[in-house]
TORMARPA-818282 format. One record per residue (C-alpha): residue number from 1; chain; x, z, y. Coordinates in steps of 0.001 Angstrom, whole numbers, plus 524288, in hexadecimal, padded with zeros to 5 digits. Layout:
N
(atom NUM A (X Z Y))
...
end
This chain:
225
(atom 1 A (1AAB5 F0E4D 51C5C))
(atom 2 A (1B358 F04F9 52424))
(atom 3 A (1B71C EF833 51DE6))
(atom 4 A (1C4C7 EF8B2 51811))
(atom 5 A (1CF99 EF0D8 51E33))
(atom 6 A (1D2EC EE41B 5178E))
(atom 7 A (1DCC1 EE61F 50CC5))
(atom 8 A (1E4C5 EDBC3 5063B))
(atom 9 A (1E000 ED8C6 4F873))
(atom 10 A (1EDE8 EDA15 4F36D))
(atom 11 A (1EEDB EE785 4F999))
(atom 12 A (1E1E5 EEB94 4F391))
(atom 13 A (1E6C7 EE7AC 4E617))
(atom 14 A (1F449 EED48 4E862))
(atom 15 A (1FB73 EE0B7 4E50B))
(atom 16 A (204DC ED7C7 4EC22))
(atom 17 A (200AF ECAAF 4F1AF))
(atom 18 A (20820 EC39D 4E6F7))
(atom 19 A (201E5 ECB9A 4DC11))
(atom 20 A (1FE57 EC435 4CFC3))
(atom 21 A (1F07A EC344 4CA94))
(atom 22 A (1F400 ECCEF 4BFD5))
(atom 23 A (1F973 ED6AB 4C99F))
(atom 24 A (1ED2F ED5A7 4D1E0))
(atom 25 A (1E468 ED785 4C60F))
(atom 26 A (1EC47 EE31A 4C128))
(atom 27 A (1EC28 EE9D5 4CE54))
(atom 28 A (1DD9A EE78E 4CFD9))
(atom 29 A (1DA73 EED89 4C2AA))
(atom 30 A (1E2C1 EF979 4C58E))
(atom 31 A (1DCEB EFB8A 4D310))
(atom 32 A (1CF12 EF8DC 4CE69))
(atom 33 A (1D030 F0485 4C54A))
(atom 34 A (1D5C3 F0D1E 4D009))
(atom 35 A (1CC3E F091A 4DAAC))
(atom 36 A (1BF99 F085C 4D303))
(atom 37 A (1B550 F1014 4DAAB))
(atom 38 A (1B228 F18B4 4CF04))
(atom 39 A (1C04A F1CF1 4CDE0))
(atom 40 A (1C1F0 F1E8C 4DC92))
(atom 41 A (1B633 F2792 4DD26))
(atom 42 A (1BE10 F31BA 4D5BE))
(atom 43 A (1C87C F3190 4E060))
(atom 44 A (1BF02 F349F 4EB52))
(atom 45 A (1BE50 F26FA 4F110))
(atom 46 A (1B0B5 F23AA 4F601))
(atom 47 A (1A8E2 F19CC 4EE3A))
(atom 48 A (1A823 F10B0 4FA00))
(atom 49 A (1B6D8 F10B5 4FC38))
(atom 50 A (1B9C2 F0F49 4EDB5))
(atom 51 A (1B064 F03E0 4EC7F))
(atom 52 A (1B617 EFD33 4F87B))
(atom 53 A (1C3F0 EFE95 4F335))
(atom 54 A (1BFFA EF96E 4E5E2))
(atom 55 A (1B8CD EEDDF 4EBCA))
(atom 56 A (1C4BF EEACA 4F405))
(atom 57 A (1CD0B EEAB6 4E7A6))
(atom 58 A (1C38A EE200 4E041))
(atom 59 A (1C2AA ED861 4EB7B))
(atom 60 A (1D176 ED7A2 4ECC3))
(atom 61 A (1D2B6 ED4D6 4DE4A))
(atom 62 A (1C80B ECA8A 4DE7A))
(atom 63 A (1CF6D EC326 4E8FC))
(atom 64 A (1DD3B EC46E 4E3B2))
(atom 65 A (1D989 EC1D8 4D595))
(atom 66 A (1D401 EB486 4D91F))
(atom 67 A (1DF0C EAABB 4DBD8))
(atom 68 A (1D738 EA2FF 4E5E4))
(atom 69 A (1D219 EAF0F 4ECBC))
(atom 70 A (1DFAC EB4F6 4ECF1))
(atom 71 A (1E5A5 EA89D 4F2A2))
(atom 72 A (1DB8D EA845 4FD70))
(atom 73 A (1DD50 EB6BA 5002D))
(atom 74 A (1EC11 EB547 5011A))
(atom 75 A (1EA60 EAA63 50B15))
(atom 76 A (1E0EF EB234 51374))
(atom 77 A (1E5A0 EC01D 5115C))
(atom 78 A (1E941 EC30C 51F68))
(atom 79 A (1DC84 EBD33 5244A))
(atom 80 A (1D4FC EC62A 51B22))
(atom 81 A (1DCF5 ED274 51D79))
(atom 82 A (1DCB3 ED16C 52C32))
(atom 83 A (1CECC ECC6A 52DA6))
(atom 84 A (1C689 ED316 537FE))
(atom 85 A (1BA5B ED690 5305A))
(atom 86 A (1B424 EDDBE 53BC4))
(atom 87 A (1B2EA ED135 5437F))
(atom 88 A (1B061 EC8F6 53783))
(atom 89 A (1BBCE EC03E 53ADC))
(atom 90 A (1C8E4 EBD53 534B6))
(atom 91 A (1D099 EC0EF 540CD))
(atom 92 A (1DA88 ECBC4 5410E))
(atom 93 A (1DF59 ED523 54B5A))
(atom 94 A (1ECA9 ECF45 54894))
(atom 95 A (1E89C EC274 54EB9))
(atom 96 A (1E1F4 EC8E9 55A53))
(atom 97 A (1ED4F ED09A 5600C))
(atom 98 A (1ED1E ECDC7 56EA2))
(atom 99 A (1FB03 ECBFA 57350))
(atom 100 A (1F7A7 EC3B1 57F23))
(atom 101 A (1F5F8 ECF85 587D0))
(atom 102 A (20437 ED303 585CF))
(atom 103 A (208F9 EC641 58BAF))
(atom 104 A (20799 ECC5A 59918))
(atom 105 A (20F71 ED60E 5A0F6))
(atom 106 A (2029F EDCAF 5A469))
(atom 107 A (201F5 EE2D5 596E2))
(atom 108 A (20CDF EEC6F 59A16))
(atom 109 A (2117C EF489 5A57D))
(atom 110 A (21FCF EF7BD 5A6FC))
(atom 111 A (229F1 EF80C 59C4C))
(atom 112 A (22855 F0546 59600))
(atom 113 A (225F9 F0789 58791))
(atom 114 A (21984 F0F54 589B4))
(atom 115 A (20BF3 F0D32 58F3F))
(atom 116 A (20A69 EFF60 59477))
(atom 117 A (218FF EFD1C 5952D))
(atom 118 A (21EAA EF02B 59067))
(atom 119 A (225CE EF5E1 584BE))
(atom 120 A (219ED EFDC9 58070))
(atom 121 A (21038 EF290 581C0))
(atom 122 A (2187A EE843 57B15))
(atom 123 A (21E0E EF1C8 57146))
(atom 124 A (21036 EF4E8 56CF8))
(atom 125 A (20B86 EE6D9 56C1E))
(atom 126 A (21725 EE237 56418))
(atom 127 A (215E9 EEE33 55B72))
(atom 128 A (207A7 EEAA9 5592F))
(atom 129 A (20B3F EDCB7 55596))
(atom 130 A (21549 EE1C4 54BE9))
(atom 131 A (20BA7 EEB78 54611))
(atom 132 A (201D5 EE08E 543E5))
(atom 133 A (20C11 ED895 53CDD))
(atom 134 A (20F39 EE423 53410))
(atom 135 A (200E6 EE6B6 5314A))
(atom 136 A (1FE6A ED88D 52DC8))
(atom 137 A (20A5F ED822 524F4))
(atom 138 A (20670 EE49E 51DF1))
(atom 139 A (1F83F EE0C6 51C11))
(atom 140 A (1FC07 ED3AC 51647))
(atom 141 A (20683 ED9B3 50DC1))
(atom 142 A (211B8 ED2D2 51495))
(atom 143 A (2193F EDF82 515E6))
(atom 144 A (21E7B EE60E 5222A))
(atom 145 A (22B76 EDF34 52015))
(atom 146 A (224E2 ED276 523E8))
(atom 147 A (2243C ED7AC 531D7))
(atom 148 A (231C2 EDAF4 5374F))
(atom 149 A (232BD EE7BD 53EFF))
(atom 150 A (23080 EE570 54D7B))
(atom 151 A (23A73 EEAB6 55742))
(atom 152 A (234D3 EF3B8 561B0))
(atom 153 A (233A1 EEEB1 56F89))
(atom 154 A (23ADA EFA87 574D5))
(atom 155 A (23B73 EFD5A 58371))
(atom 156 A (243CF EFAE8 58F6E))
(atom 157 A (24EC3 F030E 5899F))
(atom 158 A (24F1D EFC10 57C86))
(atom 159 A (25C02 EF5A3 578A7))
(atom 160 A (25D2B EE6ED 57990))
(atom 161 A (25DDD EE5C2 56AC2))
(atom 162 A (25059 EEBDC 5695D))
(atom 163 A (24A99 EE309 573C9))
(atom 164 A (25089 ED712 56D43))
(atom 165 A (24B93 EDB31 55FE4))
(atom 166 A (23DCC EDCFB 56511))
(atom 167 A (23CFD ECFAF 56B90))
(atom 168 A (243B5 EC881 5607E))
(atom 169 A (239B6 ECE18 55713))
(atom 170 A (22DB0 ECA82 55EDB))
(atom 171 A (23280 EBD80 5640E))
(atom 172 A (23474 EB991 555DF))
(atom 173 A (227AF EBF8F 55122))
(atom 174 A (220F9 EB94D 54577))
(atom 175 A (2142E EBF33 540C6))
(atom 176 A (21195 EC20C 53274))
(atom 177 A (20302 EC00B 534AC))
(atom 178 A (1FD7E EB421 52DCB))
(atom 179 A (1F124 EB351 53632))
(atom 180 A (1E84E EB0E7 52A9F))
(atom 181 A (1DCF7 EB62F 532AA))
(atom 182 A (1DD2E EAA61 53BE2))
(atom 183 A (1D969 EA0CD 53124))
(atom 184 A (1CEDD E9775 5358F))
(atom 185 A (1CA4B E935B 52813))
(atom 186 A (1C693 E9A0B 51B69))
(atom 187 A (1CD5C E909A 51242))
(atom 188 A (1C61C E95FE 50687))
(atom 189 A (1B9A7 E9015 50C1D))
(atom 190 A (1BEF3 E8238 50BED))
(atom 191 A (1B67B E791A 503A8))
(atom 192 A (1C225 E72DE 4FCF8))
(atom 193 A (1D0BB E7430 4FB19))
(atom 194 A (1D411 E6AC6 50607))
(atom 195 A (1CBE0 E71EF 51014))
(atom 196 A (1D120 E7F1E 50BB4))
(atom 197 A (1DF00 E7A3B 50D3F))
(atom 198 A (1DBB9 E751C 51AD1))
(atom 199 A (1D613 E8251 51EA5))
(atom 200 A (1E1FD E8978 5197D))
(atom 201 A (1EB2C E808D 52105))
(atom 202 A (1E365 E825D 52D83))
(atom 203 A (1E3AF E9113 52BBA))
(atom 204 A (1F269 E9089 529DB))
(atom 205 A (1F3E0 E892F 536AF))
(atom 206 A (1EB77 E931E 53DC1))
(atom 207 A (1F318 E9E84 5380B))
(atom 208 A (20008 E9824 53B8E))
(atom 209 A (1FB7C E95FE 54985))
(atom 210 A (1F6CB EA409 54AD2))
(atom 211 A (2039E EA935 54572))
(atom 212 A (20B7F EA0C0 54EB5))
(atom 213 A (20361 EA550 55A42))
(atom 214 A (2053D EB379 5563B))
(atom 215 A (213F3 EB1D9 55594))
(atom 216 A (2144E EAAD2 5629D))
(atom 217 A (20BD2 EB532 568E8))
(atom 218 A (21452 EC09D 5647C))
(atom 219 A (22102 EB991 56790))
(atom 220 A (21B89 EB5D0 574C5))
(atom 221 A (21808 EC3E6 57798))
(atom 222 A (225E2 EC80A 57444))
(atom 223 A (22B3D EBD9B 57D5B))
(atom 224 A (22221 EC22F 5882C))
(atom 225 A (225F1 ED061 58663))
end
């Protein structure tokens, strides 16, 4: 059986990120009764799947019911959710999107909106960027509203208003990604409070730099196009 995709502990417990300890405990008790392997067996769910789901629930509760564990989880949630377990690293496909190849006229041929045409090629790449933003926002519980709808690139016959809307959107792009997966340090491993604070501050600087570079890259691509 394939390993399940990472799920947010709050999603597993069916509570909001600002849920109180009592709300978390109440939801856990209710779900523990529903998802217990013995009860799931009667519904036709395999023992392996039922056990995996129950273990996921127990683990989520163990983390969120402990104030220190919950605080650490909240600070590293994106890093955990988007971790690449296949490679054993904490990198994410979000940080590995190669946009450099699109800073060249050789990536398109002509100005049609099909095949290798300019409007097809750049329409697809900006659509992909927008989809990634939506996926990140949804997985972290930010809500789709946190990512404004992106105007379509259109084609040679598009009205000026559509062209202006497209470029205004992307030239002012600001990612919702927090780049938690680029952290250099595991602050929880610091030997004392001072070292942990230092690690956290360094991680913040690294995240801020990565976010700035992402914004500059996407805005630069819009300017090039």
